[in-house]
Each structure stands twice: as structure tokens, then as C-alpha cells.
C-alpha positions as a Markdown table, in Angstrom:
| # | Residue | x | y | z |
|---|---|---|---|---|
| 1 | Met | -5.1 | -41.7 | -3.5 |
| 2 | Ala | -8.5 | -40.8 | -4.9 |
| 3 | Ala | -9.4 | -40.8 | -8.2 |
| 4 | Glu | -8.6 | -38.1 | -11.0 |
| 5 | Leu | -12.1 | -36.5 | -12.3 |
| 6 | Ser | -12.9 | -35.7 | -15.8 |
| 7 | Ile | -13.1 | -31.7 | -16.4 |
| 8 | Gly | -17.1 | -32.1 | -16.4 |
| 9 | Arg | -17.1 | -34.1 | -12.8 |
| 10 | Leu | -14.6 | -31.4 | -11.6 |
| 11 | Ala | -16.8 | -28.7 | -12.7 |
| 12 | Ala | -20.3 | -30.2 | -11.1 |
| 13 | Glu | -18.2 | -31.3 | -7.8 |
| 14 | Ala | -16.7 | -27.8 | -7.4 |
| 15 | Gly | -20.1 | -26.0 | -8.1 |
| 16 | Val | -19.1 | -23.8 | -11.7 |
| 17 | Gly | -18.9 | -24.6 | -15.1 |
| 18 | Val | -17.0 | -26.8 | -17.6 |
| 19 | Glu | -16.0 | -22.9 | -19.5 |
| 20 | Thr | -15.3 | -21.7 | -15.9 |
| 21 | Ile | -12.4 | -24.1 | -15.6 |
| 22 | Arg | -11.2 | -23.7 | -19.0 |
| 23 | Tyr | -11.2 | -19.7 | -18.0 |
| 24 | Tyr | -9.4 | -20.1 | -15.0 |
| 25 | Gln | -6.4 | -22.3 | -16.8 |
| 26 | Arg | -6.3 | -19.3 | -19.6 |
| 27 | Arg | -5.7 | -17.0 | -16.8 |
| 28 | Gly | -3.3 | -18.9 | -15.1 |
| 29 | Leu | -5.5 | -19.7 | -12.1 |
| 30 | Leu | -5.6 | -23.3 | -12.7 |
| 31 | Glu | -3.0 | -25.7 | -14.1 |
| 32 | Thr | -4.1 | -27.5 | -17.3 |
| 33 | Pro | -3.0 | -31.2 | -16.6 |
| 34 | Pro | -1.6 | -33.0 | -19.8 |
| 35 | Lys | -3.7 | -34.9 | -21.6 |
| 36 | Ser | -4.1 | -39.0 | -20.8 |
| 37 | Ser | -3.1 | -41.9 | -23.2 |
| 38 | Gly | -6.9 | -41.6 | -23.9 |
| 39 | Gly | -6.8 | -38.0 | -25.2 |
| 40 | Gln | -8.6 | -36.6 | -21.8 |
| 41 | Arg | -7.4 | -34.2 | -19.1 |
| 42 | Arg | -7.6 | -35.9 | -16.0 |
| 43 | Tyr | -7.9 | -33.4 | -12.5 |
| 44 | Pro | -6.5 | -34.3 | -9.2 |
| 45 | Pro | -9.2 | -33.9 | -6.5 |
| 46 | Ala | -7.1 | -30.9 | -4.8 |
| 47 | Phe | -8.1 | -29.0 | -8.0 |
| 48 | Arg | -11.8 | -28.6 | -6.4 |
| 49 | Gln | -10.5 | -27.1 | -3.1 |
| 50 | His | -8.4 | -24.5 | -5.7 |
| 51 | Ile | -11.4 | -23.7 | -7.4 |
| 52 | Arg | -13.1 | -23.2 | -4.4 |
| 53 | Phe | -10.9 | -21.2 | -3.1 |
| 54 | Ile | -11.0 | -18.8 | -6.0 |
| 55 | Arg | -14.7 | -18.7 | -5.6 |
| 56 | Arg | -14.3 | -17.4 | -2.3 |
| 57 | Ala | -12.0 | -14.9 | -2.8 |
| 58 | Gln | -14.3 | -13.7 | -5.9 |
| 59 | Ala | -17.2 | -13.4 | -3.4 |
| 60 | Leu | -15.0 | -10.8 | -1.4 |
| 61 | Gly | -14.4 | -8.9 | -4.0 |
| 62 | Phe | -11.0 | -9.8 | -5.2 |
| 63 | Thr | -10.3 | -9.9 | -8.6 |
| 64 | Leu | -8.9 | -12.5 | -10.7 |
| 65 | Asp | -5.8 | -10.7 | -10.9 |
| 66 | Asp | -6.0 | -10.7 | -7.4 |
| 67 | Ile | -6.5 | -13.6 | -7.2 |
| 68 | Gly | -3.7 | -14.7 | -8.8 |
| 69 | Ser | -1.7 | -12.6 | -6.6 |
| 70 | Leu | -2.7 | -14.4 | -3.4 |
| 71 | Leu | -2.3 | -17.8 | -4.7 |
| 72 | Arg | 1.3 | -16.8 | -6.0 |
| 73 | Leu | 2.2 | -15.7 | -2.5 |
| 74 | Asp | 4.4 | -17.5 | -0.5 |
| 75 | His | 2.3 | -19.2 | 2.1 |
| 76 | Ala | 4.9 | -18.6 | 5.1 |
| 77 | His | 5.0 | -15.5 | 4.8 |
| 78 | Ala | 1.6 | -14.5 | 2.8 |
| 79 | Cys | -0.1 | -13.1 | 6.0 |
| 80 | Ala | 1.5 | -9.3 | 6.1 |
| 81 | Glu | 0.9 | -9.5 | 1.8 |
| 82 | Thr | -2.7 | -10.9 | 2.0 |
| 83 | His | -3.9 | -8.3 | 5.2 |
| 84 | Asp | -2.6 | -5.4 | 2.7 |
| 85 | Met | -4.6 | -6.4 | 0.1 |
| 86 | Ala | -7.9 | -7.3 | 2.2 |
| 87 | Leu | -7.4 | -3.7 | 3.5 |
| 88 | Arg | -7.6 | -2.1 | 0.0 |
| 89 | Lys | -10.2 | -4.0 | -0.8 |
| 90 | Leu | -12.1 | -3.0 | 2.2 |
| 91 | Arg | -11.2 | 0.5 | 1.2 |
| 92 | Leu | -13.0 | 0.0 | -2.2 |
| 93 | Ile | -16.0 | -1.8 | -0.8 |
| 94 | Asp | -16.2 | 1.2 | 1.9 |
| 95 | Asp | -15.7 | 3.9 | -1.2 |
| 96 | Lys | -18.2 | 2.3 | -3.3 |
| 97 | Leu | -20.6 | 2.1 | 0.0 |
| 98 | Arg | -20.7 | 6.0 | 0.0 |
| 99 | Asp | -21.4 | 6.0 | -3.6 |
| 100 | Leu | -24.2 | 3.7 | -3.5 |
| 101 | Ser | -25.8 | 5.6 | -0.5 |
| 102 | Thr | -25.3 | 9.1 | -2.6 |
| 103 | Met | -27.0 | 7.2 | -5.6 |
| 104 | Arg | -30.1 | 5.9 | -3.2 |
| 105 | Asp | -30.7 | 9.7 | -1.9 |
| 106 | Ala | -30.4 | 10.9 | -5.1 |
| 107 | Leu | -33.1 | 8.8 | -6.4 |
| 108 | Arg | -34.7 | 8.6 | -3.4 |
| 109 | Gln | -35.4 | 12.4 | -3.8 |
| 110 | Leu | -36.4 | 12.4 | -7.6 |
| 111 | Val | -38.8 | 9.7 | -6.8 |
| 112 | Gly | -40.2 | 11.7 | -4.3 |
| 113 | Glu | -40.6 | 14.8 | -6.6 |
| 114 | Cys | -41.9 | 12.7 | -9.0 |
| 115 | Glu | -44.7 | 11.4 | -6.9 |
| 116 | Thr | -45.6 | 15.1 | -5.4 |
| 117 | Thr | -45.7 | 16.4 | -8.9 |
| 118 | Ala | -47.5 | 13.7 | -10.6 |
| 119 | Thr | -49.4 | 15.8 | -12.7 |
| 120 | Gln | -47.3 | 17.8 | -14.4 |
| 121 | Ser | -46.7 | 17.7 | -18.1 |
| 122 | Gln | -42.9 | 16.9 | -17.7 |
| 123 | Cys | -41.9 | 14.1 | -16.0 |
| 124 | Pro | -39.3 | 15.6 | -12.5 |
| 125 | Ile | -36.8 | 12.4 | -13.0 |
| 126 | Ile | -36.7 | 13.5 | -17.0 |
| 127 | Arg | -36.2 | 17.0 | -16.5 |
| 128 | Thr | -33.5 | 16.8 | -13.7 |
| 129 | Leu | -31.3 | 14.1 | -15.8 |
| 130 | Ala | -31.6 | 16.4 | -19.2 |
| 131 | Asp | -30.8 | 19.7 | -16.9 |
| 132 | Asp | -27.6 | 20.8 | -18.2 |
| 133 | Ser | -27.7 | 24.1 | -15.7 |
| 134 | Gln | -27.6 | 21.9 | -12.7 |
| 135 | Ser | -24.3 | 22.2 | -12.3 |
| 136 | Gly | -23.8 | 21.2 | -8.7 |
| 137 | Ala | -26.3 | 18.0 | -9.4 |
| 138 | Gly | -23.6 | 15.6 | -10.4 |
| 139 | Asp | -19.8 | 15.0 | -9.8 |
| 140 | Lys | -17.2 | 14.6 | -12.0 |
| 141 | Gln | -18.5 | 11.5 | -13.5 |
| 142 | Gly | -22.1 | 13.0 | -14.0 |
| 143 | Arg | -23.5 | 11.6 | -10.8 |
| 144 | Met | -26.1 | 12.6 | -9.0 |
| 145 | Lys | -25.5 | 14.1 | -6.2 |
| 146 | Pro | -29.1 | 14.7 | -3.6 |
| 147 | Lys | -30.2 | 18.1 | -2.9 |
| 148 | Arg | -29.4 | 19.0 | 0.9 |
């Protein structure tokens, strides 16, 4: 059996900071082993893989709450639930991409206006941002939409 690890060694081998491990423990994503007779916690080597699982799930956009749910699933029957969670996450990402595309188009238009009217006394970007009469320029959250 491989030797158990100190928190510092576990952090280094898993590619995270010590505080990240402690945070995962506080969130219930990682068990907190009891202290040894020497007063230190010793972590099983398998925790490396557990932490890497959490990091990979985060890289795919899953929140720590989502990851907690994934970790609690019965692995024998988890595929359908995991699929549903991943599908919901994919839809959120698609929505964000649409929003980002709209923001990019609006900013591109404003930058273009600024470049073509650089001699004006007022910046077209600031004028547009300050103009309350452009009711159609933003959505319900006040985000700019490009003029078509």
C-alpha cells in the first residue's frame, strides 16, 4: 500500500494549493481524515485522483454544488443523471455563448463608430453608454445589443 500523504504533498501532487484542499473539505467534497498520533492529518493517495476529478469537472463548467451531486451519485446508475446534468450545463454554455456573441457585436460596432468619428468632441462609446433614450439598445439586464 502506498504511503499516506501530508496535506502539502497531496496538494503538490494534485496540482492545487493547500487552501484548496481545505476548502474542498469545508464544502464536503473531500473527507477530512483524523489527525495521527503526531497531530498531522495523513491523506490516502487516492485523494489525488479525487481532487483531479473535481478540477476536471470545474474545467467543464460544473459548479462545486454540481460536483458534490456527481460525487454522491450511485455509480451503478449514475449515467442518466450525469447525462442530464451535462446537458443542462451544455445549454447554459450555449446561452452564454449567444450572450457573448451579442456583446462582441455591440462592442465591435461601438469601436467602429469610435474609429470613424474620432474627431468628435464626445466619445461615441461613452455617449452610447450614457444615452437613456436608447431603449432598444439593451436587454432587460441593460446589456447592449448591436444595431442592425
